[in-house]
C-alpha positions in Angstrom: -5.5 -15.6 -16.5 -4.3 -14.4 -13.1 -0.7 -14.7 -11.9 -1.7 -17.4 -9.4 -3.3 -19.5 -12.1 -0.5 -19.0 -14.7 2.1 -20.2 -12.1 -0.1 -22.8 -10.3 0.4 -21.2 -6.9 -2.8 -22.7 -5.6 -3.6 -19.5 -3.6 -6.4 -17.1 -3.6 -5.9 -13.3 -3.5 -6.3 -13.2 0.2 -3.3 -15.5 0.7 -1.0 -13.4 -1.5 0.8 -10.2 -0.6 0.8 -9.0 -4.2 -2.1 -8.0 -6.5 -3.1 -11.2 -8.4 -3.7 -9.4 -11.7 -4.9 -10.8 -15.0 -1.7 -11.1 -17.1 -3.5 -10.2 -20.3 -5.9 -7.4 -19.2 -5.9 -4.5 -16.8 -7.4 -4.7 -13.3 -9.2 -1.4 -12.2 -6.9 -0.7 -9.3 -4.3 2.1 -8.9 -1.1 2.7 -7.1 -1.7 5.6 -4.7 1.4 7.6 -3.5 -0.4 8.4 -0.3 -0.9 4.7 0.4 2.8 4.2 0.1 3.5 7.0 2.5 1.2 5.4 5.1 3.5 2.4 5.3 6.3 2.4 7.9 9.1 0.4 6.4 12.3 0.8 4.5 10.8 -0.2 1.2 8.1 2.4 1.4 10.5 5.1 2.5 12.7 4.4 -0.5 9.7 4.7 -2.8 8.6 8.0 -1.3 12.1 9.4 -1.5 12.2 8.5 -5.2 8.8 10.1 -5.9 9.7 13.3 -4.1 13.1 13.7 -5.7 11.7 13.2 -9.2 8.8 15.6 -9.0 11.0 18.2 -7.3 13.5 18.0 -10.2 10.6 18.5 -12.6 9.3 21.5 -10.7 12.8 23.0 -10.3 13.3 22.7 -14.1 10.0 24.4 -14.9 10.5 27.2 -12.3 14.0 27.9 -13.7 12.8 28.0 -17.3 14.7 24.8 -18.3 12.1 23.5 -20.7 14.4 21.0 -22.3 15.4 19.6 -18.9 11.8 19.2 -17.8 10.8 17.5 -21.0 13.8 15.2 -20.8 12.9 14.2 -17.3 9.2 13.6 -18.2 10.2 11.6 -21.3 11.7 8.9 -19.0 8.1 8.0 -18.0 7.0 5.2 -20.3 3.7 3.3 -20.4 4.0 0.6 -17.7 1.9 -2.3 -19.1 3.8 -4.7 -16.9 1.7 -4.2 -13.8 -1.7 -4.8 -15.5 -3.3 -2.1 -13.4 -5.5 0.6 -14.8 -8.4 1.2 -17.1 -7.3 -0.1 -20.5 -9.9 -2.2 -22.3 -8.7 -5.5 -23.7 -4.9 -5.9 -23.7 -3.1 -3.8 -21.2 -1.8 -0.5 -22.8 -1.1 1.8 -19.9 -1.6 5.5 -19.8 1.9 6.6 -18.7 3.4 9.8 -20.1 5.8 8.3 -22.6 7.7 10.1 -25.3 4.7 11.2 -27.3 2.9 12.6 -24.2 5.9 14.1 -22.4 5.6 17.5 -24.1 1.8 17.6 -23.5 2.3 16.8 -19.9 5.1 19.4 -19.6 2.8 22.0 -21.3 0.0 21.2 -18.7 2.5 21.6 -15.8 4.4 24.7 -17.2 1.2 26.4 -18.2 -0.5 25.8 -14.8 -0.7 28.9 -12.6 -0.8 26.5 -9.7 2.7 25.2 -10.7 4.1 28.7 -11.4 3.0 30.1 -8.1 4.2 27.2 -6.1 0.8 25.8 -5.1 1.6 22.4 -6.5 4.2 20.8 -4.3 3.7 17.1 -4.7 2.8 14.7 -7.5 -0.6 14.1 -5.8 -1.5 17.9 -6.1 -1.5 17.6 -9.9 -4.6 15.3 -9.7 -6.5 18.1 -7.9 -5.7 21.0 -10.2 -4.5 19.9 -13.6 -6.8 18.6 -16.3 -6.0 15.2 -17.8 -4.2 14.0 -14.7 -6.2 11.5 -12.7 -5.8 8.2 -10.8 -4.6 6.2 -13.9 -2.0 8.8 -14.8 -0.8 9.2 -11.2 -0.6 5.4 -10.8 1.4 5.0 -14.0 3.8 7.9 -13.2 4.3 6.4 -9.7 5.0 3.0 -11.2 7.7 4.5 -13.5 9.4 6.3 -10.6 9.4 3.3 -8.2 10.2 0.8 -10.9 13.4 -0.3 -9.2 11.6 -0.9 -5.9 8.9 -2.9 -7.7 11.5 -5.0 -9.5 13.0 -5.9 -6.1 9.6 -6.7 -4.6 8.8 -8.8 -7.7 12.0 -10.8 -7.5 11.5 -11.5 -3.8 8.0 -12.7 -4.4 9.0 -14.9 -7.3 11.8 -16.6 -5.3 9.5 -17.2 -2.4 6.6 -18.6 -4.5 8.8 -20.4 -7.0 7.8 -18.3 -10.0 10.5 -18.6 -12.7 12.6 -15.5 -13.4 14.2 -14.6 -16.7 17.8 -13.3 -16.1 19.4 -10.2 -17.6 16.3 -8.6 -18.9 17.0 -5.2 -20.5 14.6 -3.0 -18.6 14.2 0.6 -17.7 14.4 3.4 -17.3 15.1 3.5 -13.5 15.0 6.7 -11.5 18.2 7.6 -9.6 17.1 9.9 -6.8 20.6 10.8 -5.8 21.9 11.5 -9.3 18.6 13.0 -10.4 18.4 11.2 -13.7 17.2 8.1 -15.4 19.4 5.0 -16.1 19.2 1.7 -17.8 19.8 -1.7 -16.2 19.4 -5.5 -16.7 17.2 -7.2 -14.1 15.5 -10.5 -13.3 11.8 -10.6 -13.9 9.1 -13.1 -14.8 8.1 -13.1 -18.5 4.8 -15.0 -18.9 3.9 -15.2 -22.6 7.3 -13.6 -23.3 6.1 -10.3 -21.8 7.4 -8.6 -18.7 5.4 -8.9 -15.4 5.8 -6.5 -12.5 4.1 -7.5 -9.2 2.7 -4.8 -7.0 2.1 -5.0 -3.2 -1.7 -5.1 -2.6 -1.2 -2.7 0.4 -0.5 0.2 -2.0 -3.4 0.0 -4.4 -6.7 1.7 -4.2 -9.8 2.1 -6.3 -9.5 5.9 -6.0 -6.7 8.3 -4.9 -6.7 9.5 -1.3 -6.4 13.0 -2.6 -8.7 13.5 -5.6 -10.2 16.4 -7.4 -13.9 15.5 -6.9 -13.5 15.2 -3.2 -11.6 18.5 -3.0 -14.2 20.2 -5.1 -17.3 19.0 -3.3 -16.1 19.2 0.3 -13.7 22.2 0.3 -14.0 24.4 -2.8 -17.8 24.2 -3.1 -18.3 24.7 0.6 -16.1 27.7 0.5 -18.0 29.2 -2.5 -21.4 28.6 -0.8 -20.1 30.4 2.3 -18.8 33.3 0.2 -22.1 33.8 -1.6 -24.1 33.4 1.6 -22.0 36.2 3.2 -22.3 38.4 0.2 -26.0 37.8 -0.5 -27.2 37.7 3.1 -29.4 40.8 2.8 -30.8 39.7 -0.6 -31.5 36.3 0.8 -33.4 37.7 3.7 -35.5 39.8 1.3 -36.2 37.0 -1.2 -36.3 34.3 1.5 -33.8 32.1 -0.5 -30.2 31.5 0.3 -27.5 30.0 -2.1 -27.2 26.3 -1.9 -24.5 23.8 -3.0 -26.7 22.9 -5.9 -27.2 26.4 -7.1 -23.6 27.5 -6.6 -22.4 24.3 -8.3 -24.6 25.1 -11.4 -23.5 28.7 -11.5 -19.7 28.0 -11.4 -19.9 25.1 -13.9 -21.8 27.3 -16.3 -19.1 29.9 -15.9 -16.3 27.5 -16.7 -18.1 25.1 -19.1 -21.7 25.6 -20.2 -22.2 21.8 -20.8 -21.3 21.1 -17.2 -20.5 17.6 -18.3 -16.8 18.1 -19.0 -14.9 16.0 -16.4 -12.2 18.7 -16.3 -14.5 21.5 -15.3 -14.2 20.8 -11.6 -10.4 21.0 -11.8 -10.7 24.3 -13.6 -12.7 25.6 -10.8 -10.4 24.1 -8.2 -7.4 25.7 -9.9 -9.1 29.1 -10.2 -10.4 29.3 -6.6 -7.2 27.8 -5.1 -5.0 30.4 -6.9 -7.0 33.1 -5.1 -7.4 31.3 -1.8 -4.3 29.0 -1.4 -5.2 28.4 2.2 -8.0 26.0 1.0 -5.4 23.6 -0.4 -3.3 23.8 2.7 -6.4 22.9 4.8 -7.2 20.0 2.4 -3.7 18.7 2.6 -3.6 18.9 6.4 -7.0 17.1 6.6 -5.9 14.4 4.2 -2.5 13.9 5.9 -4.3 13.4 9.2 -6.7 10.8 7.8 -6.1 7.8 5.7 -7.8 5.6 3.1 -7.5 2.0 4.5 -6.3 -0.8 2.2 -8.9 -2.8 0.5 -9.8 -5.8 2.6 -9.2 -9.3 1.3 -12.8 -9.7 0.1 -12.8 -6.4 -1.8 -9.4 -7.3 -3.3 -10.7 -10.7 -4.4 -13.7 -9.1 -6.0 -11.5 -6.6 -7.8 -9.3 -9.2 -9.4 -11.9 -11.8 -9.9 -10.5 -14.3 -7.4 -12.3 -16.7 -5.1 -12.7 -15.3 -1.6 -10.4 -16.8 1.0 -11.6 -19.6 3.2 -9.8 -19.3 6.6 -11.0 -22.7 7.8 -9.5 -24.3 4.7 -6.2 -22.6 5.3 -6.2 -23.7 9.0 -7.0 -27.2 8.0 -4.0 -27.3 5.7 -1.8 -26.1 8.5 -3.2 -28.7 10.9 -2.7 -31.6 8.5 0.9 -30.7 7.6 3.1 -33.6 8.8 5.3 -32.7 11.7 9.0 -32.8 11.4 12.0 -31.2 9.6 11.1 -32.8 6.3 8.0 -30.6 5.9 9.3 -27.5 7.6 9.2 -25.4 4.4 5.7 -26.6 3.6 4.6 -25.7 7.1 6.1 -22.2 6.8 4.4 -21.6 3.5 1.0 -22.7 4.9 1.5 -20.6 8.0 2.3 -17.6 5.8 -0.9 -18.1 3.7 -3.0 -18.4 6.9 -1.4 -15.3 8.6 -1.5 -13.2 5.4 -5.3 -13.9 5.1 -5.9 -13.6 8.9 -4.0 -10.5 9.7 -4.3 -8.3 6.6 -4.8 -5.3 6.5 -3.6 -5.0 10.1 -0.2 -6.4 9.2 1.2 -5.6 5.8 4.1 -6.1 3.4 5.4 -9.5 4.7 9.1 -10.0 4.2 10.1 -13.7 3.9 13.4 -15.0 5.3 14.3 -11.4 6.3 18.1 -11.0 6.8 19.2 -9.4 10.0 22.4 -8.6 11.9 24.3 -8.0 8.6 23.0 -11.2 7.1 24.1 -13.5 9.9 20.6 -14.2 11.1 17.2 -14.6 9.5 13.6 -14.5 10.6 11.0 -16.6 8.8 8.5 -13.7 8.4 8.4 -10.0 9.2 5.2 -7.9 8.9 4.8 -4.1 9.0 2.3 -3.3 11.7 -0.4 -1.0 10.2 -3.1 -1.8 12.7 -5.8 0.8 12.8 -8.0 -0.9 15.4 -7.8 -3.8 17.9 -4.7 -5.5 19.3 -2.2 -4.4 16.7 -3.1 -0.7 17.0 -3.0 -1.0 20.8 0.3 -2.8 21.0 2.0 -0.3 18.5 0.8 2.6 20.6 2.1 1.2 23.9 5.2 -0.8 22.9 7.9 -0.8 20.2 5.9 -2.9 17.7 6.4 -1.4 14.2 7.5 -4.8 12.9 6.0 -8.1 14.0 8.4 -11.0 13.6 7.2 -14.6 13.1 9.1 -17.9 13.5 7.6 -21.2 12.5 8.6 -24.5 14.2 7.2 -27.6 12.7 8.9 -29.8 15.3 7.8 -33.3 16.1 9.6 -32.9 19.5 9.0 -30.3 22.2 10.6 -26.9 21.8 12.4 -25.1 24.5 14.9 -22.4 25.3 16.9 -22.4 22.0 13.7 -21.8 19.9 12.4 -19.0 22.1 15.8 -17.4 22.3 16.2 -17.6 18.6 13.1 -15.3 18.2 14.1 -13.1 21.1 17.4 -12.5 19.3 15.5 -10.9 16.4 13.8 -8.4 18.6 15.1 -4.9 19.3 13.7 -1.5 20.3 14.4 -0.1 16.9 12.8 -2.9 14.9 10.1 -4.1 17.4 9.8 -6.0 20.7 6.9 -8.3 19.7 7.2 -11.6 18.0 5.0 -14.6 17.2 6.3 -18.2 17.6 4.1 -20.7 15.8 4.7 -24.3 16.8 2.9 -27.6 16.8 3.1 -29.0 20.3 0.6 -29.2 23.1 2.7 -31.3 25.4 5.2 -28.5 25.8 2.8 -25.7 26.1 3.3 -24.9 29.8 7.0 -24.9 29.4 6.9 -22.6 26.4 4.4 -20.3 28.2 6.9 -20.1 31.1 9.8 -19.2 28.9 7.9 -16.5 27.2 6.8 -15.1 30.6 10.4 -15.0 31.8 11.5 -13.0 28.7 8.7 -10.5 29.2 9.4 -10.1 32.9 13.2 -9.9 32.6 13.8 -8.2 29.2 10.5 -6.6 28.3 10.5 -8.7 25.1 7.2 -10.3 24.1 6.8 -13.6 22.3 3.3 -14.7 21.6 3.5 -18.5 21.3 0.7 -20.1 19.3 0.2 -23.8 18.9 -2.4 -25.6 16.7 -5.2 -25.0 19.2 -4.4 -21.3 19.5 -4.6 -20.9 15.7 -8.0 -22.5 15.9 -9.1 -20.0 18.5 -7.8 -17.1 16.4 -9.7 -18.2 13.3 -12.9 -18.8 15.3 -12.6 -15.4 16.8 -12.0 -13.7 13.4 -15.0 -15.4 11.9 -17.3 -14.4 14.8 -19.5 -11.7 13.5 -20.1 -10.4 17.0 -16.4 -9.6 17.5 -15.9 -5.8 17.5 -12.3 -5.7 18.8 -9.9 -7.4 16.3 -7.7 -10.1 17.9 -8.8 -9.8 21.5 -7.3 -13.3 21.9 -3.8 -12.0 21.2 -4.3 -9.0 23.5 -5.3 -11.3 26.4 -2.3 -13.4 25.7 -0.1 -10.4 25.6 -1.5 -9.0 28.9 -0.8 -12.3 30.6 2.9 -11.9 29.6 3.0 -8.2 30.5 1.6 -9.0 34.0 3.7 -12.0 34.7 
């Protein structure tokens, strides 16, 4: 039973910004710290700050010989069953460190030459070089460290979607990055079946870690070893007419470290051994991985992973178009616009914030998205204009809109937040007037409002479903260029 079914949200995975997990079993997806680092918003920066501060404290304790301090820090990592992410069979059990495994994990870290020599600098490095640490362990450790941020995200989602919250739940531990220690707290969380539920943004989960041991071994360590043997055996190779290959070198090194060659930890042993002698290999791998990225799973892949129906954009559009116009149904219209835009723009736009407070809480904007566009219009606009955030205002008016509505959205724009907004409205009769107001703002203030009425939404959906479209959201780029050239 997924979250959407349990709470009768009537939404598929593609219409939700959190992972629509089964509340009884685990979904084989994992929180990747590198995916969080790719996001450019305050929530993600807070998460990364917490992860870095925690792991640095652990490393400092190990390097200084403070075994008790390191174990105490690691003991704060429980088994986070509440996210229902991971590889557990049957009922979610988690694979976090926990009290019983804290000493074992400490022993792995403190006994690692890579830790002692300073090779391991980040939590992600442990997945490359330390046996027993893989995507499920990294995901669970990360969950523990960013638990406070996930609680806040969950509470925001629940209030928006109408999911009941249980007040004053004793929950923790929470990591205090400034104080460098764990603390307890009471929070508000959903409790289906009298068990805690923690929602996770779908933008930060992956099937595999961006930095993983197998990839490091196959494409860096093994390539290096083949090159070394080729250089050493060049004369022998010429005489025998046979050069070392990846296959032969792989077999030789796995025999050396584990004769069975089937032990899943053997590649990490080789990684750790070779990296200790040639630390530049890890530096090169980090640099390569930091330059590249693993994109978020698209909506269809996410739906398949959680067992949800794939999203039907035409159905979502039809729901928007048949929403009665007028103030009475303004909230319903906003909810339906959010569902449509979430499904339409993801993964170009991520982490939507609903009813975002601005100007010290004096103003709000209906929706704000983080622009993570890697192609098409959203990538282009982010590279050429301040557009890290894309703001959306929804106007379900049954009368024409004018200056006040356009000015309201313009008042939310700024160079630090973003200078691009989307005004979604119902009318066609006032389209020319709205277009002129948006053109005036672009010409006089270099602030850009893309006004979209019902017919424009229809064109966006048609374009998105056109299999011959190679440039995402060309329609929006053309509309933007009209403003920029006005």
